[in-house]
TIMI-2910 file (N, C-alpha, C, CB; in pm, 1 decimal, decimal comma, always signed):
<rs>
+----------+----------+----------+----------+----------+----------+----------+----------+----------+----------+----------+----------+------+
!      n_x !      n_y !      n_z !     ca_x !     ca_y !     ca_z !      c_x !      c_y !      c_z !     cb_x !     cb_y !     cb_z ! resn !
+----------+----------+----------+----------+----------+----------+----------+----------+----------+----------+----------+----------+------+
! -21022,9 ! +18942,8 !  +8391,4 ! -21166,7 ! +18912,8 !  +8383,8 ! -21237,8 ! +18966,6 !  +8495,0 ! -21193,0 ! +18770,3 !  +8377,0 !  Met !
! -21356,3 ! +19024,5 !  +8478,6 ! -21440,7 ! +19084,7 !  +8587,5 ! -21504,4 ! +18964,2 !  +8664,8 ! -21557,8 ! +19186,5 !  +8525,8 !  Ala !
! -21513,6 ! +18989,3 !  +8792,9 ! -21571,6 ! +18879,6 !  +8879,2 ! -21723,2 ! +18878,1 !  +8869,7 ! -21529,4 ! +18897,6 !  +9029,7 !  Ser !
! -21780,8 ! +18757,1 !  +8869,0 ! -21922,3 ! +18744,8 !  +8854,5 ! -21989,5 ! +18768,0 !  +8986,7 ! -21958,8 ! +18610,7 !  +8798,7 !  Lys !
! -21920,6 ! +18734,5 !  +9101,3 ! -21976,4 ! +18749,8 !  +9236,2 ! -21898,8 ! +18857,1 !  +9303,2 ! -21971,7 ! +18617,7 !  +9318,4 !  Ile !
! -21968,9 ! +18953,2 !  +9357,2 ! -21902,5 ! +19061,1 !  +9432,4 ! -21962,1 ! +19077,4 !  +9576,1 ! -21915,9 ! +19195,3 !  +9353,7 !  Lys !
! -21899,2 ! +19151,4 !  +9652,1 ! -21939,0 ! +19186,2 !  +9792,1 ! -22078,8 ! +19250,9 !  +9782,2 ! -21831,1 ! +19287,3 !  +9863,7 !  Lys !
! -22163,2 ! +19211,5 !  +9865,8 ! -22300,7 ! +19270,0 !  +9870,3 ! -22406,0 ! +19205,2 !  +9788,1 ! -22295,5 ! +19406,9 !  +9829,5 !  Gly !
! -22367,9 ! +19102,6 !  +9700,2 ! -22453,2 ! +19033,3 !  +9613,4 ! -22542,7 ! +18937,4 !  +9697,8 ! -22370,8 ! +18958,6 !  +9506,9 !  Asp !
! -22668,4 ! +18913,6 !  +9651,7 ! -22756,0 ! +18814,9 !  +9712,0 ! -22733,5 ! +18685,9 !  +9635,4 ! -22907,3 ! +18859,7 !  +9709,0 !  Lys !
! -22693,5 ! +18578,4 !  +9714,3 ! -22666,3 ! +18444,9 !  +9648,3 ! -22739,8 ! +18337,9 !  +9724,2 ! -22510,8 ! +18410,7 !  +9643,9 !  Val !
! -22755,6 ! +18226,4 !  +9649,3 ! -22816,9 ! +18102,8 !  +9707,8 ! -22711,1 ! +17995,0 !  +9698,2 ! -22952,5 ! +18058,1 !  +9631,3 !  Val !
! -22709,1 ! +17904,4 !  +9797,7 ! -22621,2 ! +17796,8 !  +9799,7 ! -22670,4 ! +17674,3 !  +9724,1 ! -22593,5 ! +17763,8 !  +9935,3 !  Val !
! -22598,7 ! +17616,9 !  +9633,9 ! -22648,1 ! +17510,9 !  +9546,1 ! -22623,9 ! +17368,3 !  +9597,6 ! -22584,5 ! +17525,4 !  +9412,4 !  Leu !
! -22510,9 ! +17349,6 !  +9667,2 ! -22473,0 ! +17223,1 !  +9724,4 ! -22420,5 ! +17228,6 !  +9864,5 ! -22374,7 ! +17161,7 !  +9641,3 !  Thr !
! -22405,5 ! +17114,0 !  +9934,3 ! -22344,5 ! +17111,1 ! +10061,5 ! -22435,7 ! +17117,7 ! +10171,6 ! -22253,8 ! +17212,6 ! +10073,3 !  Gly !
! -22382,0 ! +17140,1 ! +10293,6 ! -22460,4 ! +17133,8 ! +10421,6 ! -22563,7 ! +17243,9 ! +10426,2 ! -22366,8 ! +17145,6 ! +10545,9 !  Arg !
! -22531,1 ! +17365,0 ! +10369,1 ! -22619,6 ! +17476,1 ! +10367,6 ! -22702,4 ! +17492,9 ! +10240,4 ! -22543,0 ! +17594,9 ! +10390,6 !  Ser !
! -22727,2 ! +17382,8 ! +10166,2 ! -22802,7 ! +17386,9 ! +10041,8 ! -22930,9 ! +17457,4 ! +10057,4 ! -22827,7 ! +17251,3 !  +9990,7 !  Lys !
! -22960,3 ! +17551,0 !  +9967,5 ! -23094,5 ! +17621,2 !  +9961,0 ! -23095,6 ! +17748,9 ! +10041,3 ! -23207,9 ! +17529,2 ! +10013,2 !  Gly !
! -22993,5 ! +17767,6 ! +10126,4 ! -22993,2 ! +17897,2 ! +10215,0 ! -22952,7 ! +18011,4 ! +10116,3 ! -22881,6 ! +17888,0 ! +10349,1 !  Lys !
! -23004,6 ! +18131,7 ! +10146,4 ! -22971,4 ! +18245,9 ! +10081,2 ! -22897,0 ! +18349,3 ! +10170,9 ! -23091,8 ! +18300,5 ! +10025,0 !  Thr !
! -22815,1 ! +18427,4 ! +10121,6 ! -22749,5 ! +18526,4 ! +10210,6 ! -22672,6 ! +18626,7 ! +10121,1 ! -22650,3 ! +18454,3 ! +10315,4 !  Gly !
! -22616,8 ! +18727,0 ! +10191,2 ! -22547,1 ! +18832,2 ! +10127,9 ! -22392,8 ! +18797,3 ! +10135,6 ! -22582,7 ! +18970,8 ! +10196,4 !  Glu !
! -22326,9 ! +18826,6 ! +10031,5 ! -22183,8 ! +18798,3 ! +10024,0 ! -22110,5 ! +18908,4 ! +10108,9 ! -22132,9 ! +18796,6 !  +9870,0 !  Val !
! -22036,9 ! +18871,2 ! +10213,1 ! -21962,8 ! +18956,9 ! +10303,6 ! -21827,7 ! +18988,0 ! +10249,8 ! -21950,4 ! +18894,2 ! +10438,2 !  Leu !
! -21757,8 ! +18883,6 ! +10188,2 ! -21624,9 ! +18897,7 ! +10138,2 ! -21597,2 ! +18797,7 ! +10030,5 ! -21526,3 ! +18884,5 ! +10247,7 !  Gln !
! -21524,6 ! +18836,2 !  +9925,9 ! -21487,3 ! +18747,2 !  +9817,1 ! -21334,0 ! +18730,9 !  +9830,1 ! -21532,0 ! +18805,6 !  +9672,2 !  Val !
! -21288,1 ! +18600,3 !  +9822,2 ! -21146,4 ! +18565,2 !  +9825,7 ! -21107,2 ! +18514,7 !  +9685,1 ! -21117,0 ! +18455,7 !  +9937,4 !  Leu !
! -21077,0 ! +18605,1 !  +9588,7 ! -21059,1 ! +18559,7 !  +9451,2 ! -20939,3 ! +18468,6 !  +9435,2 ! -21045,0 ! +18677,6 !  +9359,6 !  Pro !
! -20829,9 ! +18492,2 !  +9518,5 ! -20711,3 ! +18404,4 !  +9504,7 ! -20736,8 ! +18260,8 !  +9535,2 ! -20603,1 ! +18451,1 !  +9592,7 !  Gln !
! -20836,0 ! +18235,0 !  +9629,5 ! -20871,8 ! +18103,0 !  +9673,6 ! -20996,3 ! +18053,8 !  +9609,5 ! -20886,8 ! +18100,1 !  +9818,8 !  Asp !
! -21062,0 ! +18134,1 !  +9520,7 ! -21186,0 ! +18107,9 !  +9455,1 ! -21306,0 ! +18077,6 !  +9546,7 ! -21166,0 ! +17997,4 !  +9364,7 !  Asn !
! -21311,4 ! +18154,1 !  +9659,0 ! -21407,0 ! +18132,2 !  +9766,6 ! -21475,5 ! +18261,7 !  +9802,8 ! -21338,5 ! +18072,5 !  +9889,0 !  Arg !
! -21584,7 ! +18247,4 !  +9875,7 ! -21658,7 ! +18358,2 !  +9929,8 ! -21708,2 ! +18333,1 ! +10065,9 ! -21769,8 ! +18391,7 !  +9844,1 !  Ala !
! -21727,4 ! +18444,0 ! +10146,6 ! -21794,3 ! +18420,1 ! +10275,9 ! -21933,1 ! +18486,9 ! +10266,7 ! -21708,2 ! +18478,5 ! +10399,8 !  Ile !
! -22038,5 ! +18402,3 ! +10297,6 ! -22172,3 ! +18443,4 ! +10285,2 ! -22236,5 ! +18447,9 ! +10419,4 ! -22246,0 ! +18355,1 ! +10193,8 !  Val !
! -22312,1 ! +18553,0 ! +10445,4 ! -22381,0 ! +18575,2 ! +10578,2 ! -22474,7 ! +18465,5 ! +10611,1 ! -22458,7 ! +18706,5 ! +10579,7 !  Gln !
! -22463,3 ! +18400,8 ! +10726,9 ! -22549,5 ! +18298,0 ! +10772,0 ! -22536,8 ! +18157,3 ! +10707,2 ! -22681,1 ! +18344,9 ! +10754,3 !  Gly !
! -22430,6 ! +18146,6 ! +10625,4 ! -22409,9 ! +18023,7 ! +10551,0 ! -22278,6 ! +17956,7 ! +10589,5 ! -22412,6 ! +18051,6 ! +10402,0 !  Val !
! -22285,6 ! +17821,9 ! +10602,3 ! -22153,7 ! +17749,5 ! +10631,1 ! -22105,4 ! +17794,9 ! +10772,3 ! -22037,7 ! +17784,2 ! +10515,9 !  Asn !
! -22185,8 ! +17803,6 ! +10869,6 ! -22157,7 ! +17853,0 ! +11001,9 ! -22080,0 ! +17740,2 ! +11079,3 ! -22292,9 ! +17894,8 ! +11076,0 !  Val !
! -21959,1 ! +17775,1 ! +11130,2 ! -21873,3 ! +17680,8 ! +11206,5 ! -21853,6 ! +17732,7 ! +11341,7 ! -21738,0 ! +17657,9 ! +11140,0 !  Val !
! -21817,6 ! +17640,4 ! +11439,5 ! -21787,3 ! +17677,1 ! +11574,4 ! -21640,0 ! +17680,2 ! +11591,6 ! -21850,9 ! +17583,5 ! +11672,8 !  Lys !
! -21583,3 ! +17790,2 ! +11645,9 ! -21440,4 ! +17801,0 ! +11669,1 ! -21425,2 ! +17818,4 ! +11819,9 ! -21374,6 ! +17921,3 ! +11587,3 !  Arg !
! -21332,5 ! +17739,6 ! +11883,6 ! -21294,9 ! +17749,3 ! +12015,9 ! -21182,4 ! +17854,0 ! +12024,2 ! -21254,2 ! +17613,3 ! +12070,1 !  His !
! -21214,4 ! +17973,0 ! +12082,2 ! -21111,6 ! +18076,1 ! +12087,2 ! -21068,3 ! +18100,7 ! +12230,1 ! -21161,8 ! +18205,8 ! +12024,0 !  Thr !
! -20935,0 ! +18135,2 ! +12238,4 ! -20882,0 ! +18169,2 ! +12362,2 ! -20907,7 ! +18313,8 ! +12397,9 ! -20740,7 ! +18140,0 ! +12363,5 !  Arg !
! -20918,5 ! +18344,0 ! +12523,9 ! -20954,9 ! +18481,6 ! +12562,5 ! -20833,9 ! +18574,4 ! +12525,0 ! -20990,0 ! +18490,2 ! +12721,5 !  Pro !
! -20862,6 ! +18694,8 ! +12470,6 ! -20772,7 ! +18794,0 ! +12434,1 ! -20816,5 ! +18928,9 ! +12494,3 ! -20761,4 ! +18799,6 ! +12284,8 !  Ser !
! -20737,9 ! +19034,7 ! +12463,6 ! -20774,3 ! +19163,4 ! +12508,0 ! -20901,5 ! +19212,1 ! +12436,4 ! -20659,9 ! +19258,2 ! +12487,0 !  Gln !
! -20920,2 ! +19167,1 ! +12316,2 ! -21037,0 ! +19212,4 ! +12237,8 ! -21168,9 ! +19126,8 ! +12270,5 ! -21001,4 ! +19201,9 ! +12082,5 !  Met !
! -21149,7 ! +18995,3 ! +12287,3 ! -21267,3 ! +18913,4 ! +12304,2 ! -21260,2 ! +18826,2 ! +12428,8 ! -21287,2 ! +18828,1 ! +12183,4 !  Ser !
! -21372,8 ! +18776,6 ! +12474,2 ! -21375,1 ! +18702,9 ! +12601,9 ! -21333,9 ! +18551,2 ! +12577,5 ! -21522,2 ! +18712,7 ! +12667,9 !  Ala !
! -21334,7 ! +18506,6 ! +12447,6 ! -21302,7 ! +18372,4 ! +12419,3 ! -21426,0 ! +18286,8 ! +12435,2 ! -21191,4 ! +18325,0 ! +12507,1 !  Gly !
! -21399,3 ! +18157,6 ! +12436,0 ! -21509,7 ! +18059,3 ! +12439,9 ! -21546,3 ! +18006,2 ! +12302,9 ! -21632,4 ! +18121,1 ! +12503,1 !  Gly !
! -21663,4 ! +17947,4 ! +12286,9 ! -21704,3 ! +17893,9 ! +12157,1 ! -21776,6 ! +18000,7 ! +12075,7 ! -21794,6 ! +17770,4 ! +12175,4 !  Ile !
! -21712,7 ! +18041,1 ! +11967,0 ! -21762,6 ! +18144,5 ! +11879,1 ! -21809,9 ! +18081,7 ! +11746,6 ! -21653,2 ! +18251,5 ! +11854,0 !  Val !
! -21934,9 ! +18127,2 ! +11703,0 ! -21986,8 ! +18087,5 ! +11574,9 ! -21957,7 ! +18188,1 ! +11472,0 ! -22131,0 ! +18063,4 ! +11581,4 !  Glu !
! -21894,0 ! +18140,1 ! +11350,3 ! -21865,5 ! +18235,0 ! +11253,9 ! -21877,4 ! +18163,3 ! +11114,0 ! -21725,3 ! +18297,7 ! +11280,1 !  Lys !
! -21893,7 ! +18252,1 ! +11013,7 ! -21904,7 ! +18197,1 ! +10877,9 ! -21775,0 ! +18155,6 ! +10817,2 ! -21967,6 ! +18294,8 ! +10789,3 !  Glu !
! -21767,7 ! +18033,6 ! +10760,4 ! -21648,2 ! +17987,3 ! +10699,8 ! -21667,2 ! +18014,5 ! +10543,4 ! -21621,8 ! +17830,7 ! +10736,1 !  Ala !
! -21564,6 ! +18011,3 ! +10474,7 ! -21574,0 ! +18048,1 ! +10325,4 ! -21637,8 ! +17916,8 ! +10255,2 ! -21415,5 ! +18088,3 ! +10257,5 !  Ser !
! -21693,6 ! +17959,6 ! +10143,2 ! -21762,8 ! +17842,4 ! +10061,9 ! -21711,5 ! +17869,3 !  +9914,7 ! -21943,2 ! +17845,0 ! +10071,2 !  Ile !
! -21689,9 ! +17762,4 !  +9843,5 ! -21642,3 ! +17768,6 !  +9711,8 ! -21736,7 ! +17842,1 !  +9612,4 ! -21617,1 ! +17632,4 !  +9666,9 !  Asp !
! -21685,3 ! +17923,7 !  +9519,8 ! -21766,8 ! +18004,8 !  +9436,3 ! -21850,9 ! +17917,6 !  +9343,4 ! -21681,2 ! +18101,2 !  +9357,9 !  Leu !
! -21807,5 ! +17789,7 !  +9315,2 ! -21876,1 ! +17705,2 !  +9229,8 ! -22010,3 ! +17650,3 !  +9291,3 ! -21784,9 ! +17595,5 !  +9192,1 !  Ser !
! -22013,8 ! +17663,2 !  +9427,1 ! -22128,2 ! +17613,0 !  +9500,2 ! -22237,5 ! +17726,1 !  +9529,3 ! -22077,4 ! +17550,4 !  +9633,4 !  Asn !
! -22216,2 ! +17839,4 !  +9480,7 ! -22315,3 ! +17945,6 !  +9500,9 ! -22350,2 ! +18004,6 !  +9369,5 ! -22264,3 ! +18054,0 !  +9595,8 !  Ile !
! -22471,7 ! +18064,1 !  +9362,9 ! -22532,1 ! +18126,0 !  +9236,2 ! -22593,9 ! +18248,0 !  +9285,5 ! -22640,7 ! +18032,3 !  +9158,2 !  Ala !
! -22609,8 ! +18343,3 !  +9190,5 ! -22688,3 ! +18468,0 !  +9210,9 ! -22826,1 ! +18441,2 !  +9232,6 ! -22677,3 ! +18560,0 !  +9098,4 !  His !
! -22901,7 ! +18519,2 !  +9306,2 ! -23045,8 ! +18511,2 !  +9313,2 ! -23103,7 ! +18608,3 !  +9206,6 ! -23097,3 ! +18545,8 !  +9458,9 !  Val !
! -23195,6 ! +18553,1 !  +9118,7 ! -23259,8 ! +18633,5 !  +9015,3 ! -23342,3 ! +18745,7 !  +9081,3 ! -23350,1 ! +18544,1 !  +8924,2 !  Asp !
! -23321,6 ! +18871,4 !  +9039,0 ! -23401,4 ! +18980,7 !  +9105,2 ! -23555,9 ! +18963,4 !  +9086,3 ! -23357,9 ! +19120,3 !  +9046,6 !  Pro !
! -23595,1 ! +18898,4 !  +8976,9 ! -23738,9 ! +18886,0 !  +8941,7 ! -23810,7 ! +18780,1 !  +9022,1 ! -23754,3 ! +18854,0 !  +8794,6 !  Lys !
! -23757,2 ! +18651,5 !  +9022,0 ! -23825,3 ! +18548,6 !  +9085,3 ! -23754,3 ! +18482,9 !  +9207,0 ! -23853,5 ! +18451,1 !  +8986,8 !  Asp !
! -23635,9 ! +18524,5 !  +9237,9 ! -23569,3 ! +18469,1 !  +9361,4 ! -23507,5 ! +18339,1 !  +9342,0 ! -23664,7 ! +18455,9 !  +9472,4 !  Gly !
! -23496,4 ! +18287,9 !  +9211,9 ! -23438,2 ! +18155,8 !  +9188,0 ! -23291,2 ! +18174,0 !  +9144,5 ! -23520,7 ! +18076,7 !  +9078,6 !  Lys !
! -23206,1 ! +18069,0 !  +9152,2 ! -23065,1 ! +18077,6 !  +9109,2 ! -23056,0 ! +18105,7 !  +8964,8 ! -22989,6 ! +17950,9 !  +9140,2 !  Pro !
! -22957,1 ! +18189,7 !  +8929,0 ! -22934,7 ! +18227,2 !  +8790,7 ! -22784,8 ! +18233,9 !  +8761,0 ! -23001,9 ! +18361,7 !  +8760,1 !  Thr !
! -22749,9 ! +18213,9 !  +8635,9 ! -22611,0 ! +18240,5 !  +8595,1 ! -22592,5 ! +18385,6 !  +8561,7 ! -22571,5 ! +18154,6 !  +8475,5 !  Arg !
! -22472,0 ! +18433,3 !  +8554,2 ! -22448,0 ! +18567,8 !  +8528,1 ! -22374,5 ! +18595,8 !  +8392,8 ! -22372,2 ! +18621,4 !  +8640,1 !  Val !
! -22416,2 ! +18695,5 !  +8320,7 ! -22352,8 ! +18723,8 !  +8194,9 ! -22314,2 ! +18873,5 !  +8206,0 ! -22449,3 ! +18691,2 !  +8068,4 !  Gly !
! -22238,5 ! +18910,4 !  +8096,9 ! -22189,8 ! +19048,7 !  +8078,4 ! -22237,0 ! +19104,7 !  +7950,2 ! -22039,4 ! +19055,5 !  +8083,2 !  Phe !
! -22291,4 ! +19228,5 !  +7952,8 ! -22320,0 ! +19302,0 !  +7832,9 ! -22289,7 ! +19443,4 !  +7845,7 ! -22456,9 ! +19286,2 !  +7794,5 !  Lys !
! -22265,3 ! +19513,7 !  +7734,4 ! -22231,4 ! +19652,2 !  +7737,5 ! -22348,0 ! +19743,7 !  +7724,2 ! -22136,6 ! +19680,9 !  +7634,3 !  Glu !
! -22376,4 ! +19824,4 !  +7821,1 ! -22477,8 ! +19916,1 !  +7817,0 ! -22426,9 ! +20063,5 !  +7817,3 ! -22566,7 ! +19889,6 !  +7928,9 !  Val !
! -22455,5 ! +20139,2 !  +7721,6 ! -22405,7 ! +20271,2 !  +7700,1 ! -22253,4 ! +20284,8 !  +7741,3 ! -22493,1 ! +20369,9 !  +7778,7 !  Asp !
! -22170,6 ! +20199,7 !  +7687,3 ! -22022,0 ! +20217,3 !  +7708,8 ! -21964,0 ! +20149,4 !  +7836,1 ! -21990,4 ! +20367,0 !  +7716,8 !  Gly !
! -22045,9 ! +20096,7 !  +7925,4 ! -21993,9 ! +20027,9 !  +8039,3 ! -22039,2 ! +19883,0 !  +8047,2 ! -22032,7 ! +20099,7 !  +8161,9 !  Arg !
! -21950,5 ! +19802,1 !  +8108,4 ! -21980,3 ! +19661,3 !  +8118,7 ! -22070,2 ! +19636,4 !  +8234,4 ! -21855,1 ! +19580,1 !  +8131,5 !  Lys !
! -22176,1 ! +19567,3 !  +8219,8 ! -22280,7 ! +19545,2 !  +8320,7 ! -22308,9 ! +19394,7 !  +8332,8 ! -22411,7 ! +19623,2 !  +8283,4 !  Val !
! -22323,4 ! +19354,9 !  +8457,2 ! -22359,0 ! +19213,5 !  +8486,3 ! -22517,5 ! +19200,6 !  +8468,2 ! -22310,6 ! +19170,8 !  +8640,6 !  Arg !
! -22561,4 ! +19089,8 !  +8418,7 ! -22702,0 ! +19069,0 !  +8411,9 ! -22738,3 ! +18925,4 !  +8435,7 ! -22753,7 ! +19113,8 !  +8281,9 !  Tyr !
! -22855,5 ! +18905,0 !  +8488,8 ! -22909,1 ! +18760,4 !  +8520,7 ! -22948,3 ! +18697,9 !  +8389,1 ! -23040,7 ! +18760,5 !  +8623,4 !  Ala !
! -22890,8 ! +18584,7 !  +8358,4 ! -22925,4 ! +18515,4 !  +8232,7 ! -23061,0 ! +18460,6 !  +8229,1 ! -22833,1 ! +18407,1 !  +8206,9 !  Lys !
! -23123,9 ! +18434,7 !  +8351,3 ! -23260,2 ! +18375,1 !  +8364,7 ! -23363,1 ! +18476,5 !  +8319,6 ! -23289,9 ! +18330,1 !  +8513,0 !  Arg !
! -23357,8 ! +18603,7 !  +8366,1 ! -23459,7 ! +18698,9 !  +8332,6 ! -23407,4 ! +18812,4 !  +8245,4 ! -23519,6 ! +18753,6 !  +8457,0 !  Ser !
! -23277,2 ! +18824,2 !  +8224,4 ! -23216,9 ! +18931,6 !  +8151,3 ! -23204,8 ! +19061,1 !  +8226,9 ! -23291,7 ! +18954,3 !  +8031,0 !  Gly !
! -23247,7 ! +19064,4 !  +8359,9 ! -23240,5 ! +19186,8 !  +8437,8 ! -23096,9 ! +19222,1 !  +8479,5 ! -23327,7 ! +19173,8 !  +8560,3 !  Glu !
! -23065,1 ! +19345,6 !  +8488,6 ! -22930,4 ! +19395,4 !  +8518,5 ! -22912,8 ! +19374,3 !  +8672,4 ! -22911,8 ! +19552,7 !  +8474,1 !  Ala !
! -22790,9 ! +19336,1 !  +8710,2 ! -22755,3 ! +19312,4 !  +8857,3 ! -22682,8 ! +19433,5 !  +8916,3 ! -22662,1 ! +19183,5 !  +8873,7 !  Leu !
! -22630,2 ! +19513,9 !  +8831,5 ! -22549,8 ! +19639,0 !  +8887,1 ! -22632,1 ! +19754,3 !  +8886,2 ! -22421,6 ! +19673,9 !  +8805,1 !  Asp !
+----------+----------+----------+----------+----------+----------+----------+----------+----------+----------+----------+----------+------+
</rs>
């Protein structure tokens, strides 16, 4: 089955601490059913100094469950569900709210 949420998509958070925030999907973890969204679910990590980084308290995005995020409709910016339809021989994702193509 094709994934409804992909890297680079604009999404909005539906529930949780970051409810209402929008951001771009940086990474999708399909095996865990989770995604990492830019600026959403930011946590503090206490890291030890290494050759690459100085260490200290680092803020980074933690993953969020796919069920808690929804696509942003390209027309009005509100959350929408995603459907699939075939357009001239290829499978295309579209926003169910407005019918607009997402790919």
